C-alpha positions as CSV (number, residue, x, y, z in Angstrom):
1,X,15.3,3.0,20.3
2,X,12.2,5.1,19.6
3,X,8.8,3.4,19.8
4,X,7.1,2.6,16.4
5,X,3.4,3.3,16.4
6,X,1.2,0.9,14.4
7,X,-2.5,0.1,14.1
8,X,-5.8,2.0,14.0
9,X,-8.3,2.4,16.8
10,X,-11.7,3.9,16.8
11,X,-12.7,6.1,19.8
12,X,-15.1,8.9,20.6
13,X,-14.7,12.4,21.8
14,X,-16.7,13.1,24.9
15,X,-18.7,16.3,25.5
16,X,-15.7,17.9,27.0
17,X,-13.5,17.2,23.9
18,X,-11.5,14.5,25.6
19,X,-10.5,11.2,24.1
20,X,-9.0,8.1,25.7
21,X,-5.7,7.1,24.1
22,X,-5.3,3.5,23.0
23,X,-3.3,1.7,25.7
24,X,-0.3,0.8,23.5
25,X,-0.1,4.5,22.4
26,X,-0.6,5.9,25.9
27,X,2.3,3.7,27.2
28,X,4.7,4.8,24.5
29,X,3.7,8.5,24.5
30,X,4.1,8.9,28.3
31,X,2.3,11.5,30.4
32,X,3.3,14.5,28.2
33,X,3.2,14.7,24.4
34,X,3.1,17.3,21.6
35,X,-0.1,17.8,19.5
36,X,0.0,19.8,16.3
37,X,-1.7,20.1,13.0
38,X,-0.8,17.6,10.3
39,X,-1.2,17.2,6.6
40,X,-4.4,16.0,5.0
41,X,-6.5,17.5,7.8
42,X,-5.3,15.2,10.6
43,X,-3.7,16.0,13.9
44,X,-0.3,14.7,14.9
45,X,0.8,13.5,18.3
46,X,4.5,13.1,19.0
47,X,6.3,11.7,22.0
48,X,8.8,14.2,23.4
49,X,11.8,12.4,21.8
50,X,10.0,12.3,18.4
51,X,9.2,16.0,18.6
52,X,12.8,16.8,19.4
53,X,13.9,14.9,16.4
54,X,11.4,16.9,14.2
55,X,12.9,20.1,15.7
56,X,16.4,19.0,14.8
57,X,15.4,18.1,11.2
58,X,13.7,21.4,10.6
59,X,16.4,23.4,12.4
60,X,19.0,21.9,10.0
61,X,16.8,22.8,6.9
62,X,17.8,26.0,5.1
63,X,15.8,28.9,6.6
64,X,16.3,30.9,3.4
65,X,13.9,28.5,1.6
66,X,10.3,29.6,1.7
67,X,9.0,26.0,2.0
68,X,11.1,25.5,5.2
69,X,9.8,28.7,6.7
70,X,6.2,28.0,5.8
71,X,6.2,24.4,7.0
72,X,8.0,25.3,10.2
73,X,5.4,28.0,10.9
74,X,2.5,25.7,10.1
75,X,3.9,22.9,12.3
76,X,5.3,24.8,15.3
77,X,2.7,27.6,15.6
78,X,-0.1,25.1,16.1
79,X,1.9,22.9,18.5
80,X,0.8,22.5,22.1
81,X,1.9,20.2,24.9
82,X,-0.7,17.7,26.1
83,X,-0.8,15.7,29.3
84,X,-3.0,12.7,30.0
85,X,-5.5,12.9,32.9
86,X,-5.9,10.2,35.5
87,X,-8.1,8.2,33.2
88,X,-5.5,8.3,30.3
89,X,-7.5,10.9,28.3
90,X,-6.2,13.9,26.3
91,X,-8.1,17.1,25.8
92,X,-8.1,18.2,22.2
93,X,-8.2,22.1,21.9
94,X,-11.0,23.7,19.9
95,X,-8.6,25.0,17.3
96,X,-7.2,21.6,16.6
97,X,-10.7,20.0,16.6
98,X,-11.9,22.5,14.0
99,X,-8.8,22.1,11.9
100,X,-9.2,18.3,11.6
101,X,-13.0,18.5,11.4
102,X,-13.4,16.2,14.4
103,X,-16.8,15.2,15.4
104,X,-17.7,12.5,17.9
105,X,-16.2,9.5,16.1
106,X,-12.4,9.7,15.7
107,X,-9.6,7.3,14.7
108,X,-6.1,7.1,16.2
109,X,-3.7,5.8,13.6
110,X,-0.2,4.7,14.4
111,X,2.1,5.9,11.6
112,X,5.7,5.0,12.4
113,X,7.1,7.9,14.6
114,X,3.7,9.5,15.4
115,X,0.1,9.0,16.1
116,X,-2.5,10.7,13.8
117,X,-6.0,11.7,14.9
118,X,-8.6,11.7,12.2
119,X,-12.3,12.3,12.0
120,X,-13.6,8.8,11.5
121,X,-15.6,9.6,8.3
122,X,-12.6,11.5,6.8
123,X,-10.3,8.6,7.7
124,X,-12.6,6.0,6.0
125,X,-12.7,8.1,2.9
126,X,-9.0,8.7,2.8
127,X,-8.2,5.1,3.5
128,X,-10.5,3.9,0.7
129,X,-8.9,6.2,-1.8
130,X,-5.3,5.3,-0.8
131,X,-6.0,1.5,-0.8
132,X,-7.0,1.8,-4.5
133,X,-3.7,3.6,-5.2
134,X,-1.4,1.4,-3.1
135,X,0.2,-0.4,-6.0
136,X,1.0,2.8,-7.9
137,X,2.3,4.5,-4.7
138,X,4.5,1.4,-3.9
139,X,5.9,1.5,-7.5
140,X,6.9,5.2,-7.1
141,X,8.5,4.6,-3.8
142,X,10.4,1.7,-5.3
143,X,11.7,4.0,-8.1
144,X,12.9,6.4,-5.4
145,X,14.7,3.5,-3.6
146,X,12.5,3.7,-0.5
147,X,11.0,0.2,-0.9
């Protein structure tokens, strides 16, 4: 069974754009992982098996639909393979750092099948906004049969 990522961890980017992965994430992600741009200006990290599942899902989506093509291009064109160094750090490429607006303080958030990387200030703002809407969001998901 695939690992489920949970929790949030504050870290810092060093001067070489490296960040130490939280231990529980590092163990589950392994030595090599996939980093790509995500929604809401965050970055996504997938373990190899999770990435392969994403590929399957998008491969099965109808290519004739513009949304499928657009999202596939967005997700796959920005993807890169990362490897941890001897200290368990990952190097975040400049293009990804700019996309997510990462400064020095960052947050790693476990979100089910993936790890998200956020600029700490952006995460705080996003989380505050979502916490205020949690009841309404839960109600909508309940109507959809998700909860």
